N, CA, C and O atoms as CSV, one atom per row, in Angstrom:
chain,resi,resn,atom,element,x,y,z
A,1,UNK,N,N,19.110,-10.549,-13.918
A,1,UNK,CA,C,18.253,-9.499,-13.448
A,1,UNK,C,C,16.817,-9.736,-13.870
A,1,UNK,O,O,16.562,-10.156,-14.999
A,2,UNK,N,N,15.900,-9.479,-12.997
A,2,UNK,CA,C,14.491,-9.707,-13.258
A,2,UNK,C,C,13.910,-8.526,-14.039
A,2,UNK,O,O,13.805,-7.421,-13.506
A,3,UNK,N,N,13.535,-8.756,-15.296
A,3,UNK,CA,C,13.003,-7.697,-16.148
A,3,UNK,C,C,11.604,-7.259,-15.719
A,3,UNK,O,O,11.190,-6.140,-16.021
A,4,UNK,N,N,10.874,-8.127,-15.020
A,4,UNK,CA,C,9.524,-7.750,-14.602
A,4,UNK,C,C,9.556,-6.785,-13.412
A,4,UNK,O,O,8.524,-6.221,-13.049
A,5,UNK,N,N,10.706,-6.597,-12.817
A,5,UNK,CA,C,10.854,-5.693,-11.684
A,5,UNK,C,C,12.045,-4.782,-11.981
A,5,UNK,O,O,13.150,-5.029,-11.498
A,6,UNK,N,N,11.824,-3.725,-12.777
A,6,UNK,CA,C,12.933,-2.908,-13.265
A,6,UNK,C,C,13.685,-2.182,-12.145
A,6,UNK,O,O,13.186,-2.020,-11.031
A,7,UNK,N,N,14.881,-1.759,-12.477
A,7,UNK,CA,C,15.738,-1.102,-11.498
A,7,UNK,C,C,15.081,0.151,-10.932
A,7,UNK,O,O,15.206,0.425,-9.738
A,8,UNK,N,N,14.391,0.908,-11.762
A,8,UNK,CA,C,13.757,2.135,-11.269
A,8,UNK,C,C,12.751,1.823,-10.165
A,8,UNK,O,O,12.626,2.590,-9.210
A,9,UNK,N,N,12.042,0.723,-10.281
A,9,UNK,CA,C,11.079,0.354,-9.242
A,9,UNK,C,C,11.800,-0.109,-7.977
A,9,UNK,O,O,11.390,0.222,-6.864
A,10,UNK,N,N,12.867,-0.871,-8.153
A,10,UNK,CA,C,13.640,-1.320,-6.981
A,10,UNK,C,C,14.228,-0.127,-6.233
A,10,UNK,O,O,14.175,-0.066,-5.005
A,11,UNK,N,N,14.791,0.822,-6.987
A,11,UNK,CA,C,15.357,2.019,-6.364
A,11,UNK,C,C,14.247,2.824,-5.694
A,11,UNK,O,O,14.444,3.361,-4.603
A,12,UNK,N,N,13.093,2.911,-6.332
A,12,UNK,CA,C,11.959,3.619,-5.736
A,12,UNK,C,C,11.540,3.016,-4.410
A,12,UNK,O,O,11.258,3.739,-3.454
A,13,UNK,N,N,11.499,1.695,-4.348
A,13,UNK,CA,C,11.146,1.022,-3.092
A,13,UNK,C,C,12.178,1.301,-2.006
A,13,UNK,O,O,11.823,1.518,-0.847
A,14,UNK,N,N,13.453,1.295,-2.380
A,14,UNK,CA,C,14.507,1.591,-1.403
A,14,UNK,C,C,14.435,3.042,-0.943
A,14,UNK,O,O,14.623,3.336,0.238
A,15,UNK,N,N,14.162,3.943,-1.874
A,15,UNK,CA,C,14.028,5.360,-1.521
A,15,UNK,C,C,12.853,5.548,-0.568
A,15,UNK,O,O,12.949,6.312,0.392
A,16,UNK,N,N,11.750,4.858,-0.828
A,16,UNK,CA,C,10.573,4.980,0.035
A,16,UNK,C,C,10.914,4.591,1.474
A,16,UNK,O,O,10.577,5.314,2.412
A,17,UNK,N,N,11.574,3.463,1.645
A,17,UNK,CA,C,11.947,3.019,3.000
A,17,UNK,C,C,12.908,4.006,3.659
A,17,UNK,O,O,12.749,4.359,4.828
A,18,UNK,N,N,13.908,4.445,2.893
A,18,UNK,CA,C,14.914,5.354,3.444
A,18,UNK,C,C,14.308,6.709,3.789
A,18,UNK,O,O,14.585,7.262,4.853
A,19,UNK,N,N,13.481,7.245,2.892
A,19,UNK,CA,C,12.848,8.537,3.154
A,19,UNK,C,C,11.935,8.478,4.375
A,19,UNK,O,O,11.898,9.417,5.171
A,20,UNK,N,N,11.213,7.397,4.520
A,20,UNK,CA,C,10.335,7.261,5.686
A,20,UNK,C,C,11.138,7.379,6.971
A,20,UNK,O,O,10.730,8.063,7.910
A,21,UNK,N,N,12.271,6.714,7.006
A,21,UNK,CA,C,13.148,6.774,8.188
A,21,UNK,C,C,13.708,8.174,8.370
A,21,UNK,O,O,13.714,8.702,9.482
A,22,UNK,N,N,14.181,8.782,7.282
A,22,UNK,CA,C,14.771,10.118,7.367
A,22,UNK,C,C,13.753,11.158,7.817
A,22,UNK,O,O,14.070,12.028,8.628
A,23,UNK,N,N,12.540,11.074,7.298
A,23,UNK,CA,C,11.516,12.038,7.706
A,23,UNK,C,C,11.187,11.895,9.185
A,23,UNK,O,O,10.904,12.876,9.873
A,24,UNK,N,N,11.228,10.677,9.654
A,24,UNK,CA,C,10.920,10.444,11.063
A,24,UNK,C,C,12.047,10.940,11.964
A,24,UNK,O,O,11.794,11.488,13.036
A,25,UNK,N,N,13.287,10.747,11.528
A,25,UNK,CA,C,14.435,11.044,12.391
A,25,UNK,C,C,15.104,12.387,12.136
A,25,UNK,O,O,15.513,13.063,13.080
A,26,UNK,N,N,15.220,12.782,10.869
A,26,UNK,CA,C,16.078,13.915,10.511
A,26,UNK,C,C,15.348,15.246,10.359
A,26,UNK,O,O,15.906,16.288,10.701
A,27,UNK,N,N,14.130,15.239,9.860
A,27,UNK,CA,C,13.411,16.497,9.650
A,27,UNK,C,C,12.742,16.861,10.968
A,27,UNK,O,O,11.768,16.234,11.385
A,28,UNK,N,N,13.285,17.885,11.609
A,28,UNK,CA,C,12.842,18.228,12.957
A,28,UNK,C,C,12.058,19.540,12.980
A,28,UNK,O,O,12.253,20.369,13.870
A,29,UNK,N,N,11.203,19.720,12.034
A,29,UNK,CA,C,10.370,20.918,12.008
A,29,UNK,C,C,9.105,20.635,12.806
A,29,UNK,O,O,8.344,19.738,12.444
A,30,UNK,N,N,8.861,21.383,13.891
A,30,UNK,CA,C,7.692,21.104,14.728
A,30,UNK,C,C,6.358,21.340,14.012
A,30,UNK,O,O,5.320,20.840,14.445
A,31,UNK,N,N,6.392,22.097,12.923
A,31,UNK,CA,C,5.153,22.349,12.175
A,31,UNK,C,C,4.741,21.166,11.311
A,31,UNK,O,O,3.608,21.097,10.835
A,32,UNK,N,N,5.671,20.236,11.111
A,32,UNK,CA,C,5.412,19.078,10.254
A,32,UNK,C,C,4.776,17.962,11.068
A,32,UNK,O,O,5.344,17.505,12.060
A,33,UNK,N,N,3.609,17.532,10.648
A,33,UNK,CA,C,2.941,16.418,11.315
A,33,UNK,C,C,3.567,15.104,10.898
A,33,UNK,O,O,4.519,15.090,10.117
A,34,UNK,N,N,3.047,14.002,11.408
A,34,UNK,CA,C,3.573,12.697,11.011
A,34,UNK,C,C,3.289,12.429,9.526
A,34,UNK,O,O,2.135,12.322,9.111
A,35,UNK,N,N,4.353,12.324,8.749
A,35,UNK,CA,C,4.248,12.148,7.299
A,35,UNK,C,C,4.544,10.696,6.955
A,35,UNK,O,O,5.501,10.106,7.455
A,36,UNK,N,N,3.704,10.129,6.089
A,36,UNK,CA,C,3.910,8.774,5.594
A,36,UNK,C,C,4.212,8.843,4.103
A,36,UNK,O,O,3.459,9.446,3.339
A,37,UNK,N,N,5.302,8.232,3.698
A,37,UNK,CA,C,5.634,8.148,2.272
A,37,UNK,C,C,4.860,6.958,1.723
A,37,UNK,O,O,5.135,5.812,2.081
A,38,UNK,N,N,3.892,7.231,0.852
A,38,UNK,CA,C,3.013,6.171,0.355
A,38,UNK,C,C,3.543,5.507,-0.912
A,38,UNK,O,O,3.274,4.330,-1.157
A,39,UNK,N,N,4.295,6.260,-1.717
A,39,UNK,CA,C,4.826,5.688,-2.961
A,39,UNK,C,C,5.940,6.579,-3.482
A,39,UNK,O,O,5.933,7.791,-3.266
A,40,UNK,N,N,6.893,5.974,-4.167
A,40,UNK,CA,C,7.950,6.724,-4.845
A,40,UNK,C,C,8.045,6.185,-6.264
A,40,UNK,O,O,8.247,4.989,-6.474
A,41,UNK,N,N,7.895,7.079,-7.236
A,41,UNK,CA,C,8.036,6.704,-8.648
A,41,UNK,C,C,9.311,7.352,-9.180
A,41,UNK,O,O,9.459,8.574,-9.164
A,42,UNK,N,N,10.214,6.521,-9.644
A,42,UNK,CA,C,11.504,6.996,-10.131
A,42,UNK,C,C,11.521,6.899,-11.653
A,42,UNK,O,O,11.058,5.915,-12.232
A,43,UNK,N,N,12.063,7.935,-12.292
A,43,UNK,CA,C,12.168,7.916,-13.752
A,43,UNK,C,C,13.129,6.813,-14.186
A,43,UNK,O,O,13.951,6.343,-13.399
A,44,UNK,N,N,13.012,6.408,-15.451
A,44,UNK,CA,C,13.840,5.314,-15.970
A,44,UNK,C,C,15.334,5.607,-15.832
A,44,UNK,O,O,16.126,4.708,-15.551
A,45,UNK,N,N,15.715,6.881,-16.032
A,45,UNK,CA,C,17.138,7.232,-15.932
A,45,UNK,C,C,17.563,7.550,-14.497
A,45,UNK,O,O,18.700,7.961,-14.264
A,46,UNK,N,N,16.664,7.366,-13.545
A,46,UNK,CA,C,16.920,7.551,-12.112
A,46,UNK,C,C,17.296,8.987,-11.744
A,46,UNK,O,O,17.932,9.210,-10.715
A,47,UNK,N,N,16.912,9.959,-12.569
A,47,UNK,CA,C,17.273,11.346,-12.281
A,47,UNK,C,C,16.200,12.083,-11.480
A,47,UNK,O,O,16.488,13.090,-10.835
A,48,UNK,N,N,14.974,11.588,-11.520
A,48,UNK,CA,C,13.880,12.235,-10.799
A,48,UNK,C,C,13.071,11.197,-10.035
A,48,UNK,O,O,12.860,10.076,-10.496
A,49,UNK,N,N,12.628,11.605,-8.855
A,49,UNK,CA,C,11.762,10.740,-8.046
A,49,UNK,C,C,10.560,11.553,-7.596
A,49,UNK,O,O,10.704,12.591,-6.950
A,50,UNK,N,N,9.378,11.074,-7.942
A,50,UNK,CA,C,8.145,11.702,-7.477
A,50,UNK,C,C,7.744,10.973,-6.202
A,50,UNK,O,O,7.452,9.778,-6.223
A,51,UNK,N,N,7.733,11.705,-5.096
A,51,UNK,CA,C,7.473,11.132,-3.779
A,51,UNK,C,C,6.056,11.505,-3.360
A,51,UNK,O,O,5.749,12.680,-3.163
A,52,UNK,N,N,5.195,10.498,-3.224
A,52,UNK,CA,C,3.826,10.718,-2.771
A,52,UNK,C,C,3.783,10.509,-1.264
A,52,UNK,O,O,4.338,9.544,-0.739
A,53,UNK,N,N,3.116,11.427,-0.582
A,53,UNK,CA,C,3.059,11.364,0.877
A,53,UNK,C,C,1.654,11.687,1.365
A,53,UNK,O,O,0.854,12.298,0.656
A,54,UNK,N,N,1.375,11.265,2.581
A,54,UNK,CA,C,0.143,11.673,3.254
A,54,UNK,C,C,0.507,12.059,4.676
A,54,UNK,O,O,1.472,11.555,5.250
A,55,UNK,N,N,-0.287,12.964,5.230
A,55,UNK,CA,C,-0.065,13.420,6.597
A,55,UNK,C,C,-1.102,12.751,7.469
A,55,UNK,O,O,-2.303,12.899,7.241
A,56,UNK,N,N,-0.648,12.022,8.460
A,56,UNK,CA,C,-1.568,11.337,9.361
A,56,UNK,C,C,-2.359,12.357,10.153
A,56,UNK,O,O,-1.811,13.358,10.617
A,57,UNK,N,N,-3.633,12.104,10.305
A,57,UNK,CA,C,-4.495,13.024,11.024
A,57,UNK,C,C,-5.102,14.067,10.111
A,57,UNK,O,O,-6.228,14.505,10.344
A,58,UNK,N,N,-4.389,14.472,9.087
A,58,UNK,CA,C,-4.911,15.404,8.101
A,58,UNK,C,C,-5.229,16.788,8.626
A,58,UNK,O,O,-5.763,17.608,7.878
A,59,UNK,N,N,-4.922,17.086,9.886
A,59,UNK,CA,C,-5.296,18.367,10.472
A,59,UNK,C,C,-4.307,19.473,10.116
A,59,UNK,O,O,-4.617,20.652,10.288
A,60,UNK,N,N,-3.147,19.119,9.634
A,60,UNK,CA,C,-2.117,20.115,9.323
A,60,UNK,C,C,-2.429,20.814,8.007
A,60,UNK,O,O,-3.175,20.305,7.170
A,61,UNK,N,N,-1.839,21.991,7.847
A,61,UNK,CA,C,-2.002,22.775,6.631
A,61,UNK,C,C,-1.249,22.092,5.486
A,61,UNK,O,O,-0.027,21.959,5.551
A,62,UNK,N,N,-1.958,21.655,4.437
A,62,UNK,CA,C,-1.292,20.942,3.341
A,62,UNK,C,C,-0.227,21.788,2.637
A,62,UNK,O,O,0.812,21.264,2.238
A,63,UNK,N,N,-0.479,23.093,2.483
A,63,UNK,CA,C,0.496,23.956,1.816
A,63,UNK,C,C,1.769,24.081,2.651
A,63,UNK,O,O,2.872,24.109,2.105
A,64,UNK,N,N,1.617,24.155,3.961
A,64,UNK,CA,C,2.776,24.244,4.848
A,64,UNK,C,C,3.584,22.951,4.806
A,64,UNK,O,O,4.814,22.987,4.767
A,65,UNK,N,N,2.900,21.815,4.814
A,65,UNK,CA,C,3.589,20.525,4.721
A,65,UNK,C,C,4.376,20.443,3.423
A,65,UNK,O,O,5.531,20.016,3.417
A,66,UNK,N,N,3.754,20.851,2.325
A,66,UNK,CA,C,4.429,20.836,1.020
A,66,UNK,C,C,5.665,21.728,1.049
A,66,UNK,O,O,6.722,21.345,0.547
A,67,UNK,N,N,5.535,22.912,1.634
A,67,UNK,CA,C,6.657,23.844,1.706
A,67,UNK,C,C,7.818,23.262,2.521
A,67,UNK,O,O,8.976,23.366,2.117
A,68,UNK,N,N,7.509,22.657,3.654
A,68,UNK,CA,C,8.553,22.067,4.504
A,68,UNK,C,C,9.279,20.952,3.753
A,68,UNK,O,O,10.508,20.877,3.781
A,69,UNK,N,N,8.520,20.092,3.087
A,69,UNK,CA,C,9.141,18.987,2.346
A,69,UNK,C,C,9.966,19.501,1.168
A,69,UNK,O,O,11.052,18.989,0.897
A,70,UNK,N,N,9.452,20.511,0.469
A,70,UNK,CA,C,10.208,21.083,-0.647
A,70,UNK,C,C,11.525,21.690,-0.157
A,70,UNK,O,O,12.558,21.559,-0.814
A,71,UNK,N,N,11.482,22.356,1.004
A,71,UNK,CA,C,12.701,22.959,1.557
A,71,UNK,C,C,13.708,21.900,2.004
A,71,UNK,O,O,14.916,22.134,1.960
A,72,UNK,N,N,13.221,20.749,2.428
A,72,UNK,CA,C,14.107,19.677,2.898
A,72,UNK,C,C,14.548,18.749,1.768
A,72,UNK,O,O,15.344,17.839,1.999
A,73,UNK,N,N,14.048,18.963,0.557
A,73,UNK,CA,C,14.289,18.027,-0.549
A,73,UNK,C,C,15.770,17.837,-0.859
A,73,UNK,O,O,16.213,16.706,-1.057
A,74,UNK,N,N,16.540,18.914,-0.904
A,74,UNK,CA,C,17.961,18.757,-1.261
A,74,UNK,C,C,18.729,18.024,-0.167
A,74,UNK,O,O,19.599,17.206,-0.467
A,75,UNK,N,N,18.417,18.307,1.097
A,75,UNK,CA,C,19.062,17.587,2.197
A,75,UNK,C,C,18.693,16.107,2.138
A,75,UNK,O,O,19.551,15.240,2.305
A,76,UNK,N,N,17.410,15.824,1.899
A,76,UNK,CA,C,16.952,14.436,1.825
A,76,UNK,C,C,17.578,13.714,0.633
A,76,UNK,O,O,17.918,12.534,0.723
A,77,UNK,N,N,17.728,14.421,-0.471
A,77,UNK,CA,C,18.350,13.826,-1.664
A,77,UNK,C,C,19.771,13.365,-1.352
A,77,UNK,O,O,20.165,12.257,-1.716
A,78,UNK,N,N,20.533,14.219,-0.680
A,78,UNK,CA,C,21.903,13.860,-0.324
A,78,UNK,C,C,21.962,12.678,0.631
A,78,UNK,O,O,22.787,11.779,0.469
A,79,UNK,N,N,21.084,12.683,1.627
A,79,UNK,CA,C,21.073,11.586,2.608
A,79,UNK,C,C,20.645,10.269,1.960
A,79,UNK,O,O,21.202,9.213,2.258
A,80,UNK,N,N,19.658,10.339,1.078
A,80,UNK,CA,C,19.205,9.128,0.381
A,80,UNK,C,C,20.333,8.585,-0.493
A,80,UNK,O,O,20.586,7.380,-0.510
A,81,UNK,N,N,21.005,9.474,-1.216
A,81,UNK,CA,C,22.107,9.047,-2.077
A,81,UNK,C,C,23.207,8.349,-1.296
A,81,UNK,O,O,23.723,7.317,-1.725
A,82,UNK,N,N,23.566,8.916,-0.146
A,82,UNK,CA,C,24.605,8.286,0.682
A,82,UNK,C,C,24.125,6.960,1.255
A,82,UNK,O,O,24.867,5.978,1.267
A,83,UNK,N,N,22.885,6.931,1.728
A,83,UNK,CA,C,22.359,5.705,2.349
A,83,UNK,C,C,22.272,4.556,1.352
A,83,UNK,O,O,22.503,3.401,1.710
A,84,UNK,N,N,21.938,4.870,0.104
A,84,UNK,CA,C,21.767,3.818,-0.903
A,84,UNK,C,C,23.009,3.611,-1.762
A,84,UNK,O,O,23.036,2.718,-2.609
A,85,UNK,N,N,24.027,4.422,-1.551
A,85,UNK,CA,C,25.253,4.274,-2.331
A,85,UNK,C,C,25.077,4.644,-3.791
A,85,UNK,O,O,25.706,4.048,-4.665
A,86,UNK,N,N,24.226,5.623,-4.060
A,86,UNK,CA,C,23.989,6.061,-5.438
A,86,UNK,C,C,24.972,7.170,-5.799
A,86,UNK,O,O,25.194,8.092,-5.015
A,87,UNK,N,N,25.554,7.075,-6.980
A,87,UNK,CA,C,26.468,8.124,-7.433
A,87,UNK,C,C,25.704,9.428,-7.629
A,87,UNK,O,O,26.166,10.495,-7.226
A,88,UNK,N,N,24.537,9.334,-8.247
A,88,UNK,CA,C,23.683,10.505,-8.461
A,88,UNK,C,C,22.297,10.170,-7.923
A,88,UNK,O,O,21.569,9.370,-8.510
A,89,UNK,N,N,21.946,10.778,-6.822
A,89,UNK,CA,C,20.618,10.539,-6.246
A,89,UNK,C,C,19.583,11.298,-7.065
A,89,UNK,O,O,19.865,12.387,-7.565
A,90,UNK,N,N,18.391,10.734,-7.207
A,90,UNK,CA,C,17.353,11.419,-7.979
A,90,UNK,C,C,16.892,12.704,-7.293
A,90,UNK,O,O,16.894,12.809,-6.066
A,91,UNK,N,N,16.502,13.664,-8.103
A,91,UNK,CA,C,15.926,14.903,-7.591
A,91,UNK,C,C,14.537,14.577,-7.039
A,91,UNK,O,O,13.736,13.932,-7.714
A,92,UNK,N,N,14.255,15.020,-5.822
A,92,UNK,CA,C,13.000,14.678,-5.142
A,92,UNK,C,C,11.919,15.714,-5.454
A,92,UNK,O,O,12.139,16.918,-5.322
A,93,UNK,N,N,10.763,15.231,-5.864
A,93,UNK,CA,C,9.592,16.073,-6.100
A,93,UNK,C,C,8.472,15.520,-5.223
A,93,UNK,O,O,7.994,14.409,-5.449
A,94,UNK,N,N,8.057,16.288,-4.234
A,94,UNK,CA,C,7.036,15.820,-3.298
A,94,UNK,C,C,5.650,16.199,-3.796
A,94,UNK,O,O,5.426,17.296,-4.308
A,95,UNK,N,N,4.723,15.254,-3.629
A,95,UNK,CA,C,3.339,15.473,-4.052
A,95,UNK,C,C,2.407,14.792,-3.055
A,95,UNK,O,O,2.586,13.622,-2.714
A,96,UNK,N,N,1.410,15.547,-2.594
A,96,UNK,CA,C,0.452,14.990,-1.636
A,96,UNK,C,C,-0.329,13.859,-2.290
A,96,UNK,O,O,-0.797,13.989,-3.421
A,97,UNK,N,N,-0.466,12.758,-1.578
A,97,UNK,CA,C,-1.208,11.594,-2.068
A,97,UNK,C,C,-2.667,11.761,-1.667
A,97,UNK,O,O,-2.993,11.780,-0.480
A,98,UNK,N,N,-3.533,11.881,-2.652
A,98,UNK,CA,C,-4.951,12.101,-2.375
A,98,UNK,C,C,-5.759,10.809,-2.401
A,98,UNK,O,O,-6.967,10.841,-2.167
A,99,UNK,N,N,-5.128,9.683,-2.678
A,99,UNK,CA,C,-5.870,8.421,-2.767
A,99,UNK,C,C,-6.552,8.055,-1.452
A,99,UNK,O,O,-7.679,7.560,-1.454
A,100,UNK,N,N,-5.882,8.294,-0.343
A,100,UNK,CA,C,-6.466,7.961,0.954
A,100,UNK,C,C,-7.701,8.822,1.203
A,100,UNK,O,O,-8.735,8.320,1.642
A,101,UNK,N,N,-7.588,10.126,0.918
A,101,UNK,CA,C,-8.732,11.020,1.096
A,101,UNK,C,C,-9.871,10.652,0.151
A,101,UNK,O,O,-11.037,10.664,0.544
A,102,UNK,N,N,-9.534,10.325,-1.092
A,102,UNK,CA,C,-10.562,9.932,-2.061
A,102,UNK,C,C,-11.247,8.633,-1.641
A,102,UNK,O,O,-12.461,8.493,-1.789
A,103,UNK,N,N,-10.480,7.695,-1.123
A,103,UNK,CA,C,-11.057,6.436,-0.637
A,103,UNK,C,C,-12.010,6.672,0.520
A,103,UNK,O,O,-13.084,6.073,0.576
A,104,UNK,N,N,-11.624,7.539,1.441
A,104,UNK,CA,C,-12.496,7.860,2.579
A,104,UNK,C,C,-13.761,8.558,2.097
A,104,UNK,O,O,-14.853,8.290,2.598
A,105,UNK,N,N,-13.614,9.454,1.123
A,105,UNK,CA,C,-14.781,10.156,0.580
A,105,UNK,C,C,-15.732,9.173,-0.095
A,105,UNK,O,O,-16.947,9.269,0.079
A,106,UNK,N,N,-15.189,8.226,-0.867
A,106,UNK,CA,C,-16.028,7.225,-1.529
A,106,UNK,C,C,-16.729,6.335,-0.508
A,106,UNK,O,O,-17.901,6.001,-0.681
A,107,UNK,N,N,-16.032,5.951,0.543
A,107,UNK,CA,C,-16.643,5.133,1.597
A,107,UNK,C,C,-17.798,5.873,2.252
A,107,UNK,O,O,-18.844,5.284,2.524
A,108,UNK,N,N,-17.610,7.167,2.505
A,108,UNK,CA,C,-18.685,7.970,3.095
A,108,UNK,C,C,-19.881,8.065,2.159
A,108,UNK,O,O,-21.025,7.974,2.603
A,109,UNK,N,N,-19.626,8.249,0.863
A,109,UNK,CA,C,-20.724,8.321,-0.104
A,109,UNK,C,C,-21.501,7.008,-0.154
A,109,UNK,O,O,-22.732,7.016,-0.198
A,110,UNK,N,N,-20.797,5.893,-0.148
A,110,UNK,CA,C,-21.458,4.584,-0.177
A,110,UNK,C,C,-22.272,4.374,1.091
A,110,UNK,O,O,-23.417,3.925,1.033
A,111,UNK,N,N,-21.677,4.701,2.242
A,111,UNK,CA,C,-22.379,4.546,3.517
A,111,UNK,C,C,-23.654,5.399,3.536
A,111,UNK,O,O,-24.704,4.931,3.977
A,112,UNK,N,N,-23.566,6.654,3.059
A,112,UNK,CA,C,-24.739,7.527,3.025
A,112,UNK,C,C,-25.806,6.993,2.078
A,112,UNK,O,O,-26.995,7.061,2.389
A,113,UNK,N,N,-25.399,6.465,0.927
A,113,UNK,CA,C,-26.360,5.914,-0.029
A,113,UNK,C,C,-27.075,4.699,0.553
A,113,UNK,O,O,-28.278,4.535,0.352
A,114,UNK,N,N,-26.352,3.852,1.269
A,114,UNK,CA,C,-26.964,2.676,1.897
A,114,UNK,C,C,-27.961,3.112,2.962
A,114,UNK,O,O,-29.049,2.545,3.060
A,115,UNK,N,N,-27.601,4.115,3.763
A,115,UNK,CA,C,-28.518,4.616,4.798
A,115,UNK,C,C,-29.786,5.181,4.172
A,115,UNK,O,O,-30.888,4.930,4.660
A,116,UNK,N,N,-29.632,5.948,3.088
A,116,UNK,CA,C,-30.794,6.510,2.405
A,116,UNK,C,C,-31.673,5.408,1.834
A,116,UNK,O,O,-32.899,5.479,1.914
A,117,UNK,N,N,-31.049,4.394,1.261
A,117,UNK,CA,C,-31.796,3.275,0.696
A,117,UNK,C,C,-32.557,2.524,1.783
A,117,UNK,O,O,-33.722,2.174,1.600
A,118,UNK,N,N,-31.900,2.278,2.915
A,118,UNK,CA,C,-32.563,1.589,4.024
A,118,UNK,C,C,-33.716,2.418,4.571
A,118,UNK,O,O,-34.771,1.874,4.897
A,119,UNK,N,N,-33.526,3.729,4.674
A,119,UNK,CA,C,-34.586,4.607,5.174
A,119,UNK,C,C,-35.761,4.629,4.199
A,119,UNK,O,O,-36.917,4.635,4.622
A,120,UNK,N,N,-35.475,4.641,2.908
A,120,UNK,CA,C,-36.529,4.660,1.901
A,120,UNK,C,C,-37.348,3.372,1.962
A,120,UNK,O,O,-38.574,3.413,1.865
A,121,UNK,N,N,-36.679,2.227,2.123
A,121,UNK,CA,C,-37.382,0.948,2.181
A,121,UNK,C,C,-38.112,0.764,3.505
A,121,UNK,O,O,-39.126,0.067,3.552
A,122,UNK,N,N,-37.629,1.361,4.560
A,122,UNK,CA,C,-38.309,1.262,5.854
A,122,UNK,C,C,-39.613,2.054,5.835
A,122,UNK,O,O,-40.574,1.674,6.504
A,123,UNK,N,N,-39.659,3.150,5.075
A,123,UNK,CA,C,-40.857,3.981,4.988
A,123,UNK,C,C,-41.862,3.454,3.973
A,123,UNK,O,O,-43.016,3.882,3.983
A,124,UNK,N,N,-41.460,2.541,3.102
A,124,UNK,CA,C,-42.311,2.042,2.027
A,124,UNK,C,C,-42.969,0.728,2.458
A,124,UNK,O,O,-42.306,-0.310,2.456
A,125,UNK,N,N,-44.275,0.745,2.832
A,125,UNK,CA,C,-44.924,-0.485,3.297
A,125,UNK,C,C,-45.078,-1.522,2.181
A,125,UNK,O,O,-45.120,-2.718,2.469
A,126,UNK,N,N,-45.162,-1.098,0.916
A,126,UNK,CA,C,-45.314,-2.043,-0.184
A,126,UNK,C,C,-44.117,-2.980,-0.273
A,126,UNK,O,O,-44.279,-4.181,-0.486
A,127,UNK,N,N,-42.910,-2.432,-0.109
A,127,UNK,CA,C,-41.724,-3.276,-0.256
A,127,UNK,C,C,-41.653,-4.318,0.845
A,127,UNK,O,O,-41.212,-5.439,0.593
A,128,UNK,N,N,-42.077,-3.979,2.069
A,128,UNK,CA,C,-42.030,-4.978,3.142
A,128,UNK,C,C,-43.173,-5.985,2.990
A,128,UNK,O,O,-42.992,-7.159,3.311
A,129,UNK,N,N,-44.373,-5.545,2.496
A,129,UNK,CA,C,-45.481,-6.477,2.276
A,129,UNK,C,C,-45.164,-7.447,1.144
A,129,UNK,O,O,-45.419,-8.646,1.254
A,130,UNK,N,N,-44.607,-6.920,0.056
A,130,UNK,CA,C,-44.312,-7.804,-1.071
A,130,UNK,C,C,-43.206,-8.781,-0.715
A,130,UNK,O,O,-43.206,-9.917,-1.190
A,131,UNK,N,N,-42.272,-8.358,0.109
A,131,UNK,CA,C,-41.201,-9.268,0.520
A,131,UNK,C,C,-41.763,-10.377,1.388
A,131,UNK,O,O,-41.361,-11.531,1.245
A,132,UNK,N,N,-42.691,-10.051,2.293
A,132,UNK,CA,C,-43.245,-11.094,3.160
A,132,UNK,C,C,-44.216,-11.980,2.388
A,132,UNK,O,O,-44.284,-13.180,2.650
A,133,UNK,N,N,-44.973,-11.414,1.437
A,133,UNK,CA,C,-45.893,-12.249,0.663
A,133,UNK,C,C,-45.134,-13.140,-0.309
A,133,UNK,O,O,-45.563,-14.261,-0.581
A,134,UNK,N,N,-44.004,-12.654,-0.839
A,134,UNK,CA,C,-43.187,-13.487,-1.725
A,134,UNK,C,C,-42.594,-14.657,-0.974
A,134,UNK,O,O,-42.509,-15.760,-1.513
A,135,UNK,N,N,-42.185,-14.437,0.254
A,135,UNK,CA,C,-41.585,-15.534,1.002
A,135,UNK,C,C,-42.657,-16.513,1.467
A,135,UNK,O,O,-42.368,-17.696,1.647
A,136,UNK,N,N,-43.885,-16.047,1.666
A,136,UNK,CA,C,-44.952,-16.938,2.115
A,136,UNK,C,C,-45.529,-17.728,0.941
A,136,UNK,O,O,-45.942,-18.873,1.121
A,137,UNK,N,N,-45.564,-17.148,-0.243
A,137,UNK,CA,C,-46.170,-17.815,-1.390
A,137,UNK,C,C,-45.519,-19.137,-1.732
A,137,UNK,O,O,-46.233,-20.125,-1.897
A,138,UNK,N,N,-44.212,-19.211,-1.846
A,138,UNK,CA,C,-43.629,-20.503,-2.199
A,138,UNK,C,C,-43.894,-21.553,-1.130
A,138,UNK,O,O,-44.136,-22.714,-1.458
A,139,UNK,N,N,-43.853,-21.175,0.125
A,139,UNK,CA,C,-44.092,-22.140,1.199
A,139,UNK,C,C,-45.533,-22.601,1.215
A,139,UNK,O,O,-45.802,-23.780,1.443
A,140,UNK,N,N,-46.482,-21.676,0.972
A,140,UNK,CA,C,-47.891,-22.046,1.028
A,140,UNK,C,C,-48.275,-22.912,-0.161
A,140,UNK,O,O,-49.092,-23.822,-0.018
A,141,UNK,N,N,-47.704,-22.649,-1.330
A,141,UNK,CA,C,-48.028,-23.490,-2.481
A,141,UNK,C,C,-47.441,-24.883,-2.303
A,141,UNK,O,O,-48.032,-25.869,-2.743
A,142,UNK,N,N,-46.293,-24.965,-1.666
A,142,UNK,CA,C,-45.693,-26.276,-1.418
A,142,UNK,C,C,-46.525,-27.039,-0.402
A,142,UNK,O,O,-46.663,-28.258,-0.505
A,143,UNK,N,N,-47.092,-26.321,0.600
A,143,UNK,CA,C,-47.909,-26.975,1.608
A,143,UNK,C,C,-49.229,-27.454,1.012
A,143,UNK,O,O,-49.732,-28.508,1.401
A,144,UNK,N,N,-49.804,-26.687,0.066
A,144,UNK,CA,C,-51.090,-27.073,-0.493
A,144,UNK,C,C,-50.962,-28.269,-1.427
A,144,UNK,O,O,-51.928,-29.012,-1.602
A,145,UNK,N,N,-49.787,-28.472,-2.033
A,145,UNK,CA,C,-49.590,-29.608,-2.920
A,145,UNK,C,C,-49.435,-30.898,-2.147
A,145,UNK,O,O,-49.709,-31.966,-2.696
A,146,UNK,N,N,-49.010,-30.848,-0.901
A,146,UNK,CA,C,-48.768,-32.080,-0.168
A,146,UNK,C,C,-49.983,-32.768,0.264
A,146,UNK,O,O,-49.905,-33.823,0.894
């Protein structure tokens, strides 16, 4: 057995794949948008699984999505246990994954900062003059030495 890849992680990966399929096929609540299981962290004793998810489009009510998943948790636990052949399936705890939203927010902040920086340099004639004089100086000194 590979110690660098513990059983809890292997089971978590299998649960992630199985849950993704089950959510797509078995949970038929029309209020639930397309849910992606982004990560599953299973405790060492395999009794609990923290399931991180994101809702594609993000337009759905996050509290409603959480409620639907919490209500389906026991059914999903049983189906996962049967699908993976586990004697005791871990108790499912669903948690919204905010990493995607945080990444998008950071990208927007960086993009806005770059735009502000470009606008500031476009309005500043000194920065464009010094840049053109710096590029001309080395060439002109090289030409005068020849």
